[in-house]
N, C-alpha and C positions, 0 to 999 in steps of 0.2 A: 252191422251194415250189410245189407243184402247185396248180391252180385249186381243187380240193376242199379242200386244206389251208388255202388262203387263205380260202375261204368259211367253213370251220369256225372259223378264228381270228376272223374278223369277227363271226360268230354268238356265239362265246364272249365276246367283248368286249361285245357288245350285252347279253348275259345278265348279265355282271358289272355293267355300268352299271345295268341294271334292278333289281338287288338292292342297289345303293348302293356297290359296290366300284369307285369311280371311277378310282382309281390303277391297278388291274388292267386296267380297260377301256382307259385311255390307253396303258398299256404294250403291250398286245396290238395296239392300233391303230397304235402307232408301229412295232412289228415288221412289221405287215401293209404299211404304206406304204413301209417300207424294203425289204422283200422284193419288193414289187410296186408300184413307183411309178406304174404305169399303171392301177392299180385305182381306178376311179371310186368303187366302193362303199366301199372303205377310207377314202378321203379324205373322202367325204361323211359317213360315220359319225364320223370324227374331228372334223369340223366341228360336227356336231350335239352330240356329247358336250361339246366345249369350249364351245359356245354355252350349253348348259344349265348349265355350271359358271361362266358369266360370264367366261370367259377369251376375251374378244372378239378380241384380236390373234391368238391361236392359231386360233380359229374361222375368222376371216377368211382366214388363210394357207391353212388346209386347204380351205376352201370355194373359194378361188381356184384351187387345184390341181385340184379336182374339176371346176370350171367349165371350165377349160382342156381337160379331157378330153371333156366333154359340154356344150358351151355352150347347147344348146337344151333341156336337161333341165328339166322343170317343177319338180322337187323342189330341185335345186341353186339355181335362180333364186329359189325361195321362201326357201330358207335364206339366200342372200345378201341378199335384201330384209329379212329379219328382223334379220340382223347389222347392216346399215347403219342400220336404224331405231334399233336400240339404241345405235349409235355416234353418233346424232344427225344423220346425213346423209340428210335426207328425200328429196332429189333422187335420190341413188343408190338409196335404198330403193325409190322409185317406179319407177325404171328397171328394176330387177330384178323388181319386182312385175309390171310390164307384160310383161316377157319371160316370166314364169311364165304369165300369162293367155294370151299368144300360144301358148305350148306346149300349154296346156290346150285351146285351140280347135283346134289342129292334131290333137291326139289325138282330139277329138270328131269331126272331119271324117274321120279315118281309121277310127274305130270308132263309127259312129253308134249311138245307143241304139235298141233294137227298138221298134216302135210299141207304144203302150199297149194291152194286150189288154182293159183294162176301160173303154176310152173309148166315145164315142158311135158308134153304128153307122148 
């Protein structure tokens, strides 16, 4: 599967999920993760769809695969925080929430916001 085909498959799965065709979305994401097990985007999408369907074990498994690929990613740390909170593990939820904040701060340091043009002169 080419990168473009993989991206198209993930986008189609996302569209399926958005219109309520959850099984089609899960099937496509399973194909994506099988074809490209190193695809962070496919694992993260699979985690998010499973989380929204309250399939917490499957969501956690997919999120952990995505996290292994990009441990510093703001979004996967946020996803893991939400999953752990729903599973009732506040300590783990807080750990991943803190990792997400650290990732956010790093992004802000790399890409500072432009000065406010409407501020005091």
